[in-house]
N, C-alpha and C positions, 0 to 999 in steps of 0.2 A: 541409201544415203551415201554420198560420195565420201570415201575415206582419204585421208591425207597422210602420206608417209614420207619420211625422210630416210636417207640411207647413210651408211658409213658412220661419220662422227656422231650424228644425232642419235642413231640407234645405240651406239656405245654409251652415250650420255644418259639415255633413258634407262638403260640397265643399271647404271650407277645410282640414279636418282629415284628409285621406286620405293622410297622409305618415308614418304610424306604421311604425317599423322592424320587420324580421322577428324571429321568436322567437330567443332566445339560443342555442337548440339547433341553429340552422342552417336553420330553416324548418319547414314542416309539410305534410302531404298528407292528403287524405281517405282513410279506411280503415274497414273494418268490424271489429267485435269489441268485446270488453270492455276496460276499462281502469281515476288519481289525482289538488291542494292548493290553496290559497286565498290571500287577501291582506288587507292593511289599508290605510287611506289617510285623507287629510284632504281638505278642499275646496281645490282648486287651479284656477288659470286659466292656460291656455297663452298664451304670448306671441304665438302665431299667431292667437288668437281675436279677432274684431272686437268692439268695444264694442256692446252691444245684442243680440248673438246669445245665444240661450238655450243654456246648457250641457246636455249629457246628464248626468242624475243616475243613478248606479249604487249600488244597495245590495249590499254584499258581506259574506257571513257566513263568516268564517274558522274553520277547525277549532280552532286554538289557536296555541301557540308551543312545541310539544313537541320540536322538533329544529332543528338548524342548517339543514336543508333548508327547513323551514317558514319560518324567519326570512328566508332568501334569497327565497323565494316571495313573502312579504309585501312585502319591499322592492321587488321587481321590479314588483309591481302598484301600489304607491305611486308609484314613479318614472314608470311608464308613464301613470298617470292624470294626473299633473302635466303631462307632456309633451303629452298629448292634450287637455288642457283638460276632463277629465271630473270632475264633482263626485262624490267617492267617500265614501259613508256606510259606516262599518266597524263590525263587531262581532266579538268574540272569543268563540267558543263554549266554550272551555276543554275541548274534546273531549267535549262533551255534546250529544246530538241535540236535546234539548228546548230548549237555548239557541239553536240554529240555527233551529229552527222558530219560536220567539218572535221572533227577529230578522227572519226573512222576513215574518212577519205585520206587523211594524212597518214594513217597507219598503213592503208593499202599502198600508197605511194612509196612508203618506206620499206615495203615488202616484209612486214613482220611475219612471224610463224603462226601466230594465233591472235585473234581479236576477241576481247571480252568487254561486255558493257552491261550496265543496269539501266534500261530505257526509262527516260523521263515519263513518257506516255506510251500507250500500247500501239497506236496506229502510226502510219507514215514512214515505215522502215523498208518497204519492198525494194525501192530503187537502190539505196546504198548497200543493202545486204546482198543484192544480186551482183553489185560491183565487186564485193568481197568474194563471193562465190566464183565469179568469172576469173578473178585473180588467183584462185586456188588457195584462199586463206580461210580456214575454218573459223566460225564464230560461235562463241559460248555465251549464253545469256546468264546473268546472275541476278538474283533477288527479284527481278520483275520480268514478266513475259511480254511478248509482242503479239500483235494480231496480224498474221500474214496468211494468205491462202496457200503459199508454197512453204511448207515447214522444213523443206530441205535447205532453206536459206540459213538455218543455224543447226549445229550438230547436237546441242544439248542445252537444257535449261536447269540451272541449279538454284534452288531457293525454297521458300516456304509455300504452303498451300494457303493462300489468303482467304479463300472462301471458307475453309475449315476454321481459320482463326475467327472469322466473323461468327460462325456457328458456335464455337466455344464460348464466345462472349455472350451470345444470345441464350445459350443453354444455362449459363450461370444466372442470368437475370430471370429467366422463366422459373428456375428452381427457387430463386430468392422471392419471387412474387407469387408463388403457387398458393399461398394462404391469404393473399391480399384480394379483397373484393372491390376495392376502390380503384379507379383509373390511375395509371401511372404515366405521366407525360415525360417523354424522352427527347432530349436534344442531341443532335449528332454533329460532331466535329469531323468533317471528312478530310481525307488527304488531298493531295494535288489533283485537281480535276483532270480526268482522263487517264490517270495512272492506274496500273493494275491493282495495287493494294487498296486504293480508294474504291474502285469498282467492286472488287471481290469481297472486301470486308463488309461493305454495305449489303451486298447480295446475301452473304451467309447469315448475317445478323437478322435481316428482315425475314429470311426463310424460316428461322426458328421462332422469333417472337410472335409470329402470326398464330402460333399455337395458343397464345393467351390473349384473348380479346381486350383485356384491360391494359395491355401494353401498346402504346402508340407513339410513333415519332412525330412530334409536333413541329419541329424545326430542324433543318439540316443545311449546313453551309460548309464550304471548304475553309480550312485553316492552314492549308499548304504545308502541313507537317511541321510547322514552326511554333515555338513557344509564344512568341510575340503575337502572331496572328491568332493563335488559339485563345489567348487572353482577350484580344480585340473582339473576336466573334462572340465569345462567351459574355462579354460585357453587353453587347447588343441583345443577346438572347435574354439576359436578366432584365434589362430595361423594358423590353417588349412584354416580357412575362408579367412584370408589375403593372404596366399600363393596361394589359388585356385581362388582368386578374386570373391568369392561368399559371399556376405554380409549376416549376420544373422539379421533377422527382429524380431523374436519372440523366447523367451525361455519358454518352458513348463516344469516346475519342479514338480515332483511327491510329493514333500513336501517343506515346508517353509525353513527348514535348508539348503537344497541344493540350493534353490532360493537365500538365503542370501549369500551363498558362491559364487554363480554365479555373484551376484551384485558386490562383492569385485573384482572379476576377471575383470569384465567389466569396472569398474572404473579405475583399474590399467592399463587397456589397452587404456585408454584415451577416453572412450565413456560414455554416460549418460544412465544408466539403467532407464527404464520407459519412455524414450524419443527416444533415438537412437535405443534401443531394447526394445520391449514390454516384460514384465515379468508376466507370469501366474503361480500361485502357488496353492498348496492344503495344508490345515490344519487349519490355523487361529490362530497361536500363537501370543502373544503380540508383539514380535520383528518384525513379518511380518506386523502388523498393523502400527507400528512405521515407517517402511520402506515405506508403502503405503502413510502414512501421509506426508512423505518427498518426495513423487513423484517417488519412486524407484521401486515400484511394482504396477502393473496396476489393478490386480484383485486377490482375494483370494477365493477359494472354501473351505468352512468350512468342517472340519472333526472333530467331537466332541470327545475329549479324556475322558470326565468325565463320565465314564461308571461304576464307583464304586457302586452307589446306585442301579442301575439296576442289577448288578451282585449279590450283597448281597441278594436282594429280590428274585432273581431267585434261589439262593442256598437254602434259607429258604423254598421256595415253593416246590422244588424238594425233599428235605429231608422230608417234611411233606406229600409227596405222591401226590402232585398236578401236573397236566400236564402243560407243558410249550409250547408256540408256538415254532416251530422248528426254526423260523427266527424272530429275533427282530431287527428292523432297527431304528437307531437314527435319529432324525430330525435335518436338517442342512441347512444353507443358503449360498448365494453367495454375496460377498462384493466387489463391484468395488471401485476404488480409491476414488471417491467422498464421500463415506460413512465412510472412515477410521477415520477421526477426531471425528465424533460423536460416533462411535462404540468402539474406543480404550479404554475408561474408563470401558467398560463392559467386556473386556477380563479378564478371571480368570486364564489364563495360558499363 
């Protein structure tokens, strides 16, 4: 992997700025495998930065602002950039790949030091990433992976293992249903079609639930990671369930916002979420823990959005010519309903 080094002022700055805190999820470790989100920011100067030192400039192309998770992710990167003295140029892609590609090309033209982004979808990045590589600008992926043949087009990927998140959700359900002999019908609220978390969370979940023949996904549709679309899709699921006389026993939502939308639809339909229908969700935003405390969500698989400190440290390291692990995985937990009240005060997002 090609290393990118700066001399003189940048090396001096890197020495001063090597004090970035660990990730909000409790640290990270190199790991192999597939895996997820992005951020926004302003131009900021660290109080630790000396006058005359050249700041690192980072161009960041965020997915959008589709969920509470994404908002927390953006805030983390803004705050970490300020603390590290990194000038952060930000763009909001509004969940459109063409907007991210346009932003990346703009950053290349501006000759930023580092480009980072959370890809809307996995495929279609080879051309623009090669342009960045040819310009000598390292690229760091955050939250979501890309599917490219040439992995030298990016230096590192920081984020969750989405397949493992799906497995964790499936393991909870398999354990919950181990004494149940009756079939359990599952409806799935998928994330944005073609995105890494949607693909991987589905894969991991299905991989595990096949251990129990009574567990079956009867309907699966994208809710685009939004609360509004999650409610809309769940309403359609409930109506078809009634007309087909096929009850829904479990909702597996690829994120909390869709789960919260589904809860609204279930309640309006006259059923009790968490009791009449089990709710499994992924992310761990504060609103989901409130819903768990109220008995409306049964389990949340954590996906930590606080990637800012890790990203800023990685940017400083790569600019200083240091090698990075190709894959940096954040540490995350599983929170069943009975832990919600105790854990709620600890939620930072």
